[in-house]
C-alpha positions as CSV (number, residue, x, y, z in Angstrom):
1,X,-32.1,5.3,12.5
2,X,-29.7,6.1,9.7
3,X,-31.4,7.7,6.7
4,X,-29.7,7.4,3.4
5,X,-30.9,8.0,-0.1
6,X,-29.4,6.8,-3.4
7,X,-29.7,9.0,-6.4
8,X,-32.7,7.1,-7.8
9,X,-34.8,6.9,-4.6
10,X,-37.7,9.1,-3.8
11,X,-37.0,10.5,-0.3
12,X,-40.5,11.0,1.2
13,X,-41.7,7.5,0.2
14,X,-38.5,5.8,1.4
15,X,-38.0,7.6,4.7
16,X,-41.6,8.4,5.5
17,X,-41.8,11.5,7.8
18,X,-38.5,11.7,9.8
19,X,-34.9,10.9,9.0
20,X,-32.4,10.6,11.9
21,X,-28.7,10.2,11.8
22,X,-27.3,7.9,14.5
23,X,-25.9,8.0,17.0
24,X,-26.9,11.4,18.3
25,X,-24.0,12.9,20.2
26,X,-26.3,15.4,21.9
27,X,-28.1,12.7,23.7
28,X,-24.9,11.6,25.3
29,X,-24.0,15.1,26.3
30,X,-27.3,16.1,27.8
31,X,-28.8,12.9,29.0
32,X,-28.9,14.1,32.6
33,X,-30.2,17.6,32.2
34,X,-33.9,16.9,32.8
35,X,-34.5,18.7,36.1
36,X,-36.7,17.6,39.0
37,X,-39.1,20.3,37.8
38,X,-39.6,18.5,34.5
39,X,-39.0,14.8,35.3
40,X,-42.4,13.8,36.7
41,X,-44.6,16.2,34.7
42,X,-44.7,17.9,31.3
43,X,-41.3,18.6,29.8
44,X,-41.0,22.3,29.2
45,X,-39.9,23.4,25.7
46,X,-39.1,27.1,25.1
47,X,-39.3,28.2,21.4
48,X,-37.6,31.3,20.1
49,X,-38.7,33.1,16.9
50,X,-37.2,36.0,15.1
51,X,-40.6,37.6,14.0
52,X,-44.0,38.0,15.5
53,X,-45.6,38.1,12.0
54,X,-47.2,35.1,10.3
55,X,-44.8,34.1,7.6
56,X,-43.7,30.5,6.7
57,X,-41.6,29.8,9.8
58,X,-44.2,31.1,12.2
59,X,-47.0,29.2,10.5
60,X,-44.9,26.0,10.7
61,X,-44.5,26.6,14.4
62,X,-48.2,27.0,14.9
63,X,-48.9,23.8,13.1
64,X,-46.4,22.0,15.3
65,X,-48.0,23.4,18.4
66,X,-51.5,22.5,17.3
67,X,-50.5,18.8,16.8
68,X,-48.2,18.6,19.8
69,X,-48.5,16.0,22.6
70,X,-49.7,18.4,25.3
71,X,-49.7,15.6,27.9
72,X,-45.9,15.1,27.4
73,X,-44.7,18.6,26.6
74,X,-45.5,22.1,27.7
75,X,-44.7,24.8,25.2
76,X,-44.0,28.5,25.5
77,X,-42.6,31.0,22.9
78,X,-40.2,33.9,23.3
79,X,-41.3,36.7,20.9
80,X,-39.2,39.8,19.9
81,X,-42.3,42.0,20.0
82,X,-46.1,41.9,20.0
83,X,-47.7,40.8,16.7
84,X,-50.2,38.5,15.0
85,X,-48.2,35.4,16.1
86,X,-48.8,36.3,19.8
87,X,-52.5,36.5,19.2
88,X,-52.5,33.1,17.5
89,X,-50.6,31.6,20.4
90,X,-53.1,33.0,22.9
91,X,-55.9,31.3,21.0
92,X,-54.0,28.0,21.2
93,X,-53.4,28.4,24.9
94,X,-49.6,28.6,24.5
95,X,-47.9,31.2,26.6
96,X,-46.0,34.0,24.8
97,X,-43.1,35.8,26.5
98,X,-42.6,39.1,24.7
99,X,-39.2,40.9,24.9
100,X,-39.2,44.4,26.1
101,X,-35.8,45.3,24.5
102,X,-35.0,45.9,20.8
103,X,-34.2,42.7,19.0
104,X,-30.5,41.9,18.7
105,X,-29.5,44.6,21.2
106,X,-27.3,43.6,24.2
107,X,-30.3,44.3,26.5
108,X,-32.4,41.9,24.4
109,X,-30.0,39.0,24.8
110,X,-29.5,39.7,28.5
111,X,-33.3,39.7,28.9
112,X,-33.4,36.3,27.1
113,X,-30.8,34.9,29.4
114,X,-32.9,35.9,32.4
115,X,-36.0,34.2,30.8
116,X,-34.0,31.0,30.5
117,X,-32.9,31.2,34.2
118,X,-36.5,31.9,35.3
119,X,-38.3,29.4,33.1
120,X,-35.8,26.5,33.4
121,X,-36.9,24.8,30.1
122,X,-35.9,21.2,29.5
123,X,-35.1,22.1,25.9
124,X,-34.6,25.2,23.8
125,X,-36.1,25.0,20.3
126,X,-34.8,27.8,18.0
127,X,-36.6,29.2,15.0
128,X,-34.3,32.2,15.1
129,X,-30.6,33.2,15.3
130,X,-28.1,30.8,16.9
131,X,-26.9,33.5,19.4
132,X,-29.8,32.4,21.6
133,X,-28.1,29.1,22.0
134,X,-25.1,30.5,23.9
135,X,-26.8,31.3,27.2
136,X,-28.7,28.0,26.9
137,X,-25.4,26.1,26.5
138,X,-24.0,27.9,29.6
139,X,-27.1,26.7,31.6
140,X,-26.7,23.1,30.2
141,X,-30.0,23.3,28.3
142,X,-29.9,21.3,25.1
143,X,-30.6,23.3,21.9
144,X,-32.5,22.2,18.9
145,X,-32.5,24.4,15.8
146,X,-34.9,24.4,12.8
147,X,-33.5,25.7,9.6
148,X,-36.0,26.2,6.8
149,X,-34.1,27.2,3.7
150,X,-31.0,28.4,1.9
151,X,-31.1,31.8,0.3
152,X,-28.2,31.2,-2.2
153,X,-29.5,30.7,-5.7
154,X,-26.4,29.0,-7.0
155,X,-26.2,26.5,-4.0
156,X,-22.6,27.5,-3.2
157,X,-23.1,28.0,0.6
158,X,-25.9,27.7,3.1
159,X,-24.9,31.0,4.9
160,X,-23.8,34.5,4.1
161,X,-20.9,33.8,6.5
162,X,-19.9,30.1,6.5
163,X,-17.2,30.7,9.1
164,X,-19.7,32.3,11.5
165,X,-22.2,29.6,10.8
166,X,-19.6,26.9,11.7
167,X,-18.7,28.7,14.9
168,X,-22.3,29.1,16.0
169,X,-23.0,25.5,15.2
170,X,-20.8,24.5,18.2
171,X,-23.6,25.8,20.5
172,X,-26.4,23.8,18.8
173,X,-26.9,20.2,19.7
174,X,-29.2,19.2,16.8
175,X,-30.5,20.8,13.6
176,X,-33.7,19.7,11.9
177,X,-34.5,20.7,8.3
178,X,-37.6,20.2,6.2
179,X,-36.1,18.3,3.3
180,X,-33.4,15.7,2.5
181,X,-32.0,18.2,0.0
182,X,-31.2,20.7,2.7
183,X,-29.8,18.0,5.0
184,X,-27.4,16.9,2.2
185,X,-26.7,20.5,1.4
186,X,-25.4,21.2,4.9
187,X,-23.4,18.0,5.1
188,X,-21.7,18.4,1.7
189,X,-20.5,21.9,2.7
190,X,-19.2,20.8,6.1
191,X,-21.6,23.1,8.0
192,X,-22.6,20.4,10.4
193,X,-22.0,16.7,11.2
194,X,-24.1,13.7,10.2
195,X,-25.0,12.9,13.8
196,X,-26.3,16.5,14.4
197,X,-28.8,17.0,11.6
198,X,-32.1,15.3,10.7
199,X,-35.0,15.8,8.4
200,X,-38.6,16.4,9.6
201,X,-41.0,17.3,6.9
202,X,-43.4,20.2,7.3
203,X,-47.0,19.2,7.8
204,X,-50.0,20.4,5.8
205,X,-53.4,20.9,7.5
206,X,-55.8,19.3,5.0
207,X,-59.0,20.8,6.4
208,X,-58.9,24.1,4.6
209,X,-58.3,22.4,1.3
210,X,-61.2,20.0,1.7
211,X,-63.7,22.6,2.9
212,X,-66.3,23.7,0.4
213,X,-65.2,26.6,-1.7
214,X,-67.0,28.7,-4.3
215,X,-64.4,28.3,-7.1
216,X,-66.4,30.5,-9.5
217,X,-66.3,33.4,-7.0
218,X,-62.6,32.8,-6.4
219,X,-61.9,32.9,-10.2
220,X,-63.9,36.1,-10.4
221,X,-61.9,37.7,-7.6
222,X,-58.8,37.0,-9.6
223,X,-60.2,38.5,-12.8
224,X,-60.9,35.2,-14.6
225,X,-64.0,35.3,-16.8
226,X,-66.0,32.3,-17.6
227,X,-64.0,30.1,-19.9
228,X,-60.6,31.6,-18.9
229,X,-57.8,29.2,-17.9
230,X,-56.5,30.4,-14.5
231,X,-52.8,30.0,-13.8
232,X,-51.7,30.7,-10.3
233,X,-48.4,31.4,-8.5
234,X,-48.2,32.0,-4.8
235,X,-45.3,33.4,-2.8
236,X,-43.3,36.5,-1.9
237,X,-42.6,38.8,-4.8
238,X,-38.8,38.6,-4.8
239,X,-36.2,37.7,-7.4
240,X,-35.4,34.2,-6.0
241,X,-39.0,33.1,-6.6
242,X,-38.5,33.2,-10.3
243,X,-41.7,35.1,-11.1
244,X,-40.0,36.9,-14.0
245,X,-39.8,33.5,-15.6
246,X,-43.5,32.9,-15.0
247,X,-44.4,36.2,-16.7
248,X,-41.8,35.6,-19.3
249,X,-43.6,32.3,-20.2
250,X,-47.0,34.0,-20.6
251,X,-46.7,35.2,-24.2
252,X,-46.0,31.7,-25.4
253,X,-48.8,30.3,-23.3
254,X,-51.2,32.9,-24.7
255,X,-50.1,32.2,-28.2
256,X,-51.3,28.6,-27.8
257,X,-54.1,29.2,-25.3
258,X,-55.5,32.8,-25.6
259,X,-57.9,32.1,-22.7
260,X,-55.0,31.9,-20.2
261,X,-54.9,34.3,-17.3
262,X,-52.2,34.6,-14.6
263,X,-52.7,35.5,-11.0
264,X,-49.7,36.2,-8.7
265,X,-50.7,36.0,-5.0
266,X,-48.2,37.7,-2.7
267,X,-46.4,40.9,-2.0
268,X,-42.8,41.9,-1.9
269,X,-40.1,44.2,-3.3
270,X,-40.1,42.9,-6.8
271,X,-43.7,43.8,-7.6
272,X,-42.9,47.0,-9.6
273,X,-40.2,45.2,-11.7
274,X,-42.7,42.4,-12.4
275,X,-45.4,44.9,-13.4
276,X,-42.9,46.6,-15.8
277,X,-42.0,43.2,-17.3
278,X,-45.6,42.4,-17.9
279,X,-46.1,45.7,-19.6
280,X,-43.0,45.3,-21.7
281,X,-44.2,41.9,-22.9
282,X,-47.7,43.2,-23.6
283,X,-49.4,40.9,-21.2
284,X,-50.5,43.3,-18.4
285,X,-54.1,42.8,-19.2
286,X,-53.7,39.0,-18.5
287,X,-51.9,39.3,-15.2
288,X,-53.5,40.1,-11.9
289,X,-51.3,41.0,-8.9
290,X,-53.5,40.2,-5.9
291,X,-51.2,41.3,-3.0
292,X,-51.1,39.2,0.2
293,X,-54.0,36.8,0.5
294,X,-55.4,34.9,3.5
295,X,-57.6,32.6,1.3
296,X,-54.9,30.6,-0.5
297,X,-56.7,27.3,-0.2
298,X,-59.7,28.8,-2.0
299,X,-57.5,30.2,-4.8
300,X,-55.7,26.9,-5.2
301,X,-59.0,25.0,-5.6
302,X,-59.9,27.5,-8.4
303,X,-56.6,27.2,-10.4
304,X,-56.2,25.2,-13.6
305,X,-52.4,25.1,-13.1
306,X,-50.2,26.0,-10.1
307,X,-46.8,27.3,-11.1
308,X,-43.7,27.4,-8.8
309,X,-40.6,28.8,-10.5
310,X,-38.2,29.4,-7.6
311,X,-34.5,29.4,-8.2
312,X,-33.8,27.9,-4.7
313,X,-36.0,26.3,-2.1
314,X,-35.6,23.8,0.7
315,X,-39.0,22.4,0.2
316,X,-41.8,24.8,-0.7
317,X,-44.8,24.9,1.5
318,X,-46.7,26.5,-1.4
319,X,-46.0,23.4,-3.5
320,X,-47.1,21.1,-0.7
321,X,-50.3,23.1,-0.3
322,X,-51.0,23.0,-4.1
323,X,-50.6,19.2,-4.0
324,X,-53.0,19.1,-1.0
325,X,-55.5,21.1,-2.9
326,X,-55.3,18.8,-5.9
327,X,-54.1,21.6,-8.1
328,X,-51.9,20.5,-11.1
329,X,-48.3,21.5,-10.3
330,X,-45.6,22.8,-12.7
331,X,-42.4,23.4,-10.7
332,X,-38.9,24.4,-11.5
333,X,-36.6,21.3,-11.3
334,X,-34.5,22.5,-8.4
335,X,-33.6,19.8,-5.8
336,X,-36.1,20.9,-3.2
337,X,-39.0,20.7,-5.6
338,X,-37.8,17.4,-7.1
339,X,-38.0,15.8,-3.7
340,X,-41.8,15.8,-3.9
341,X,-42.7,16.7,-7.6
342,X,-41.9,13.5,-9.5
343,X,-42.1,14.3,-13.2
344,X,-45.3,13.1,-14.8
345,X,-46.3,11.3,-11.5
346,X,-47.1,14.0,-9.0
347,X,-46.6,17.0,-11.3
348,X,-44.3,18.4,-14.0
349,X,-40.8,19.7,-13.6
350,X,-39.2,22.3,-15.9
351,X,-35.7,23.8,-16.2
352,X,-35.3,26.7,-13.8
353,X,-35.1,30.2,-15.4
354,X,-36.4,28.9,-18.7
355,X,-39.7,30.5,-19.8
356,X,-40.1,28.2,-22.8
357,X,-39.8,25.1,-20.7
358,X,-42.3,26.6,-18.2
359,X,-44.7,27.4,-21.0
360,X,-44.5,23.8,-22.4
361,X,-45.2,22.3,-18.9
362,X,-48.2,24.6,-18.3
363,X,-49.6,23.8,-21.7
364,X,-49.4,20.1,-21.1
365,X,-51.3,20.5,-17.8
366,X,-53.9,22.6,-19.7
367,X,-54.3,20.1,-22.5
368,X,-53.7,16.6,-21.1
369,X,-56.6,15.7,-18.6
370,X,-55.3,12.1,-18.1
371,X,-52.0,13.5,-17.0
372,X,-53.7,15.9,-14.6
373,X,-55.8,13.3,-13.1
374,X,-52.8,11.0,-12.5
375,X,-50.6,13.7,-11.1
376,X,-53.2,15.3,-8.8
377,X,-54.3,11.9,-7.4
378,X,-50.7,10.8,-6.7
379,X,-49.7,14.2,-5.2
380,X,-52.6,14.3,-2.8
381,X,-51.8,10.7,-1.7
382,X,-48.2,11.7,-1.0
383,X,-49.3,14.6,1.2
384,X,-51.7,12.4,3.1
385,X,-49.0,9.8,3.7
386,X,-46.0,11.8,4.6
387,X,-46.8,15.5,5.3
388,X,-49.4,15.5,8.0
389,X,-49.2,17.8,11.1
390,X,-49.3,14.8,13.4
391,X,-46.3,13.2,11.7
392,X,-44.4,16.5,11.8
393,X,-45.1,16.8,15.6
394,X,-44.2,13.1,16.2
395,X,-40.9,13.5,14.4
396,X,-40.0,16.6,16.3
397,X,-41.0,15.2,19.6
398,X,-38.9,12.1,19.0
399,X,-35.9,14.3,18.6
400,X,-36.9,16.1,21.8
401,X,-36.8,12.8,23.6
402,X,-33.5,11.8,22.1
403,X,-31.9,15.1,23.1
404,X,-33.1,14.7,26.6
405,X,-31.8,11.1,26.9
406,X,-35.3,9.7,27.0
407,X,-36.8,6.7,25.2
408,X,-37.8,8.0,21.8
């Protein structure tokens, strides 16, 4: 199925959950690799991750595994070390294979090659460096890679080393990305071919957002007194997240709505700089740095406005979760955000790096209840329609079957 999008079309609604480019060359290359060990039973998929922590990539993998078709596919995960991800996998009943050698060392890659020889997976699914694809290619194991984001704020390149990225791409049969923006991004820069990249949107588990929550207690945890207007931003405290813009907008918001209070949920290297900025602007008393939180659904349910000010993003899980929680969303107008935040329909967009524009958007969501009702209703419907874990798993498994030369 060829997926295209004209400039005026809304990608999630047009292409539903998964976009495929056709024909898939990898299916022609590897359509005979399914071994006798896999042919009449579950097809074995080996995943590789670069971290054993529980950040965005690892949480997306867990969501995929929870929704996976266990009758058709058997999953295992190669970990660089022990960590929280390994414990989550154990609870899911998914086998974790932990490396004994330091990550990225020659011994580590030799160990990984031996794991491939021993496990004989039908397919390798990378959530890590492409170097893992080289021994798989030598063993004629097809390789699927998931790339989640670009780190370049000016959208000039999708890699710190485009030449190395193009070279490594030769060993990957198919790349899946979580947004149409990122798919176009790679194609426009010649970093892959149209028949080797597809979009599969991340899923959102709705259960935590629909569970009962004590929003008054959540507000109190964030320092919001009765009558305060709680503004919330969630994410790693780093420059690309644009949190300096969020704090920079607070004086204008407070001038119009003195009851406003901002909570920043997350941790990261920019915290000290952000604290200094809040002090310089005289708003420290109205800003709460919460550190890392494991109760984000509870916080989102308590927020009057959710703010996402990133300079670059493929498609933010934080935005998707805010929409699932029915929190009013004000987001920077970068392409990844604009793919799901349609201005005045599912949220409000503001110019990136523009505190005045952010303040104006936040104040509209504080003061216009009809706008809030319309946006939150439409946003939640969009999540329910296009961003479910089941659809994420089905889209990924369809690509598995295509790569293996099976009926998708």
